[in-house]
C-alpha positions in Angstrom: 78.2 60.5 85.7 79.8 62.3 88.6 82.9 63.0 86.5 80.7 64.5 83.8 79.0 66.8 86.3 82.3 68.0 87.8 83.7 68.6 84.4 80.7 70.5 83.3 80.7 72.6 86.5 84.4 73.4 86.0 83.7 74.5 82.5 80.9 76.8 83.6 83.1 78.4 86.3 85.9 78.9 83.8 83.7 80.6 81.2 83.6 84.1 82.9 87.4 84.0 83.2 87.7 83.1 79.6 85.3 85.7 78.5 87.1 88.4 80.5 90.5 87.4 78.9 89.0 87.4 75.4 87.4 90.8 76.0 90.6 92.3 77.3 91.0 95.2 77.7 87.5 96.3 78.9 88.6 98.9 81.4 91.5 101.3 82.1 95.0 99.8 82.4 97.4 100.9 85.2 101.1 101.4 84.6 102.8 101.5 88.1 106.1 103.3 87.8 109.0 103.1 90.4 109.8 106.9 90.3 107.9 110.1 90.8 106.2 112.6 88.5 108.6 114.4 86.3 111.1 111.5 86.2 112.3 109.9 83.0 110.2 106.9 83.8 107.1 109.1 84.2 107.8 110.8 80.9 108.5 107.6 78.9 105.6 105.7 80.3 103.2 108.5 79.3 104.6 108.5 75.8 104.0 104.8 75.5 100.7 104.9 77.3 99.2 107.5 75.0 100.0 105.4 72.0 98.6 102.3 73.7 95.4 104.1 74.4 94.9 104.5 70.7 95.7 100.9 70.0 93.8 99.2 72.9 90.9 101.6 73.1 91.2 102.0 76.9 92.9 104.7 79.1 96.4 104.0 80.4 96.7 105.5 83.9 100.3 106.2 85.1 100.6 105.5 88.8 103.9 106.9 90.4 105.0 104.8 93.4 108.4 106.1 94.3 110.5 104.9 97.2 112.7 102.0 98.3 114.5 101.9 94.9 111.4 100.8 93.1 110.5 98.1 95.6 107.2 99.9 96.5 106.1 99.9 92.9 107.2 96.3 92.4 105.3 95.2 95.5 102.1 96.8 94.3 102.3 95.0 91.0 103.3 91.7 92.7 100.1 91.9 94.8 97.8 92.9 91.9 95.3 90.5 90.4 96.8 88.8 87.2 94.0 90.1 85.1 95.9 92.3 82.6 95.0 95.7 84.2 98.1 96.3 86.3 101.7 96.4 84.9 105.0 97.8 86.0 106.8 100.1 83.6 109.9 99.0 85.4 113.6 99.7 85.4 116.8 98.0 86.5 116.2 99.4 90.0 113.3 97.1 91.1 114.0 94.4 88.6 117.8 93.8 89.1 119.1 95.9 92.0 116.6 95.5 94.9 116.9 91.7 94.9 120.7 92.1 95.3 120.8 95.1 97.6 118.6 93.6 100.3 119.4 90.6 102.5 115.6 89.7 102.5 114.1 91.1 99.2 110.3 91.6 99.3 109.9 89.7 96.1 111.4 87.2 93.7 111.9 88.9 90.3 111.8 85.6 88.4 108.9 84.0 90.2 106.6 87.0 91.2 106.4 88.7 87.8 105.4 87.9 84.2 107.8 89.4 81.6 106.0 91.2 78.7 108.6 93.0 76.7 111.9 94.8 77.0 111.4 98.5 76.5 114.9 100.0 75.9 117.8 101.8 77.3 118.2 105.3 78.8 120.9 108.0 78.5 122.7 109.5 81.5 125.0 112.5 81.7 127.6 113.3 84.4 126.8 116.9 85.4 128.2 119.3 88.0 126.9 122.4 89.7 128.6 125.6 88.4 130.3 126.0 91.8 132.5 123.0 90.8 135.3 124.4 88.6 135.8 121.2 86.6 135.1 121.3 82.9 136.2 117.7 82.2 136.0 114.4 83.9 139.7 114.5 84.6 139.4 117.9 86.2 136.5 116.6 88.3 138.7 113.8 89.5 141.6 116.2 90.3 139.2 118.5 92.1 137.7 115.7 94.2 141.2 114.5 95.2 142.2 118.0 96.3 139.0 118.6 98.3 139.4 118.4 102.0 136.0 116.8 102.3 134.2 114.4 100.0 132.0 115.9 97.3 128.3 115.1 97.6 126.5 113.5 94.7 122.8 113.2 94.2 121.2 109.9 93.4 117.6 109.5 92.3 117.9 105.9 91.1 120.1 102.9 91.7 122.0 103.3 88.4 123.2 106.7 89.5 124.2 105.3 92.9 126.1 102.3 91.7 127.7 103.8 88.7 129.0 106.8 90.6 130.3 104.5 93.4 132.2 102.6 90.8 133.5 105.8 89.3 134.8 106.9 92.7 136.4 103.5 93.3 138.0 103.5 89.8 139.6 106.9 90.5 140.4 106.4 94.1 138.4 109.4 95.2 135.8 109.9 98.0 132.3 110.9 97.1 129.3 111.0 99.4 126.0 109.7 98.2 122.9 111.7 99.0 119.9 109.6 98.1 116.4 110.7 97.0 113.2 108.9 96.1 113.3 110.3 92.6 115.4 112.4 90.3 113.2 115.6 90.4 113.9 115.7 94.2 117.6 115.2 93.6 117.7 117.9 90.9 116.3 120.5 93.3 119.3 120.1 95.6 121.8 119.9 92.8 120.5 123.2 91.3 120.7 124.8 94.7 124.3 123.6 95.2 123.5 121.5 98.3 125.1 118.6 96.3 127.8 119.1 93.7 127.3 116.4 91.0 125.0 113.8 89.6 124.9 111.1 87.0 121.4 111.9 85.8 119.0 111.1 83.0 118.6 113.2 80.0 115.1 114.0 81.0 116.2 115.6 84.2 119.5 117.2 83.2 119.1 118.4 79.6 116.9 121.5 80.3 119.3 122.7 82.9 122.4 122.0 80.8 120.9 124.1 78.0 120.0 126.8 80.5 123.6 126.9 81.8 122.5 125.9 85.3 124.5 122.7 85.1 127.7 121.8 83.4 127.8 118.4 81.5 131.2 116.7 81.6 130.4 113.4 79.8 127.9 110.8 79.0 128.1 107.8 81.3 128.4 105.4 78.3 131.1 104.3 75.9 129.4 106.2 73.0 128.5 109.9 72.6 124.8 110.9 72.7 123.1 112.6 69.7 121.5 114.9 72.3 124.9 116.4 73.1 127.2 115.2 70.2 130.0 117.6 71.3 130.2 116.0 74.7 132.8 113.2 75.1 131.7 109.7 76.1 132.9 108.2 79.3 135.6 106.2 77.4 136.7 109.2 75.5 137.0 111.0 78.9 139.6 108.4 79.9 137.3 106.2 82.0 136.6 102.5 81.8 133.0 101.7 80.7 130.6 100.9 83.5 129.6 97.2 83.6 126.0 98.2 84.1 123.4 100.2 82.2 120.0 101.7 82.8 117.2 99.7 81.1 113.5 99.4 81.2 111.1 96.4 81.0 107.4 95.9 81.1 106.2 93.2 83.6 102.9 92.1 85.1 102.1 90.0 88.2 102.8 86.3 88.2 100.1 84.2 86.5 99.2 86.7 83.8 97.2 84.7 81.1 99.3 84.0 78.1 96.8 85.5 75.7 97.0 88.8 77.6 100.8 88.7 77.6 100.7 88.1 73.9 98.2 91.0 73.3 100.1 93.5 75.4 103.4 92.5 73.9 102.0 92.9 70.4 100.6 96.4 71.3 103.8 97.6 73.0 106.1 96.3 70.2 104.0 98.2 67.7 104.1 101.3 69.8 107.8 101.3 70.3 108.3 100.9 66.5 106.1 103.9 65.6 108.2 106.8 64.3 106.4 109.4 66.3 106.9 107.4 69.5 110.5 106.7 68.7 111.2 110.4 68.1 109.4 111.5 71.3 111.4 109.0 73.4 114.7 109.9 71.7 114.1 113.5 72.8 114.5 112.1 76.4 117.6 110.2 75.5 115.8 106.9 75.4 116.5 104.2 72.9 113.4 102.1 72.5 113.8 98.4 71.9 111.2 95.7 72.2 111.5 91.9 72.7 109.5 88.7 73.2 108.4 87.9 76.7 110.9 84.9 76.7 113.8 87.2 75.7 113.0 89.6 78.6 112.9 86.7 81.0 116.4 85.6 80.0 117.6 89.2 80.1 116.2 89.7 83.6 118.0 86.6 84.9 121.3 87.7 83.4 120.9 91.2 84.8 120.4 89.9 88.3 123.9 88.3 88.1 125.5 91.4 86.5 124.1 93.8 89.1 125.2 91.5 91.9 128.8 91.8 90.7 128.5 95.5 90.1 127.2 96.2 93.6 130.2 94.3 95.0 132.6 96.3 92.9 130.9 99.5 94.1 131.4 98.4 97.7 127.7 98.3 98.4 126.8 95.5 100.8 123.3 94.0 101.1 121.3 95.7 103.9 
């Protein structure tokens, strides 16, 4: 009899949780992003969020949480209730770099988050301020070698930091990193000439390239970008390809109910396949690509190992 009463009580207590999961979503959903307003992450999360609002019938609120290479955003999502109303529209910075860049990371990527779907890859361009006379990557290398002091480069994310450090090591040149919370902050100093170069997202660099305020030398990938098809790829510019790439993934806090994971995955996969969403993201140099939650989990694990090796190659020691 006691067992029956306990079982009945447990069932009653579980009913509100079950009802809430079945009614999901019944209130606004928060997308915490690791970079500030005006960044590529901000723009892309808003494109996806607007489409999800139509699909899910609830507002999607974008919450910028820049700082600490995305660790602040990740920490907020880690601490959030696993109820399906807080996700991180994350990047390689908090999901692959922070765990390798810190001796005591504030979270465990594989244990503290629930993978939902891969989101895609972003495009970066190597750009210089007009005061730098280089018109090609080879000329930039020659200019840096001849400079009596290291050139300063702006970094608003960890991909920019690590890839440019690898670039400097590959070419045996000295470059000095000037780090910012987000790319819009970095862009201000690049446009003013306080720093000389940057490996930046299409979102941040394209308007200034078109306006003639920055000079693009190359993409940072092995293939050309349709945004600037006349611009050589990194490989065409005579450089080895970077072993890392800038990617995005959607995750929630650990313990997210499977039915919510499935529902959000389905909604996001549909959004990323919609032609209007694809076109809007491609204008930012983003290549949308979805996945199953299981595939993202495997990818995240692989990326932790890849970025660990890349940080070592860049000479960046855990702090």
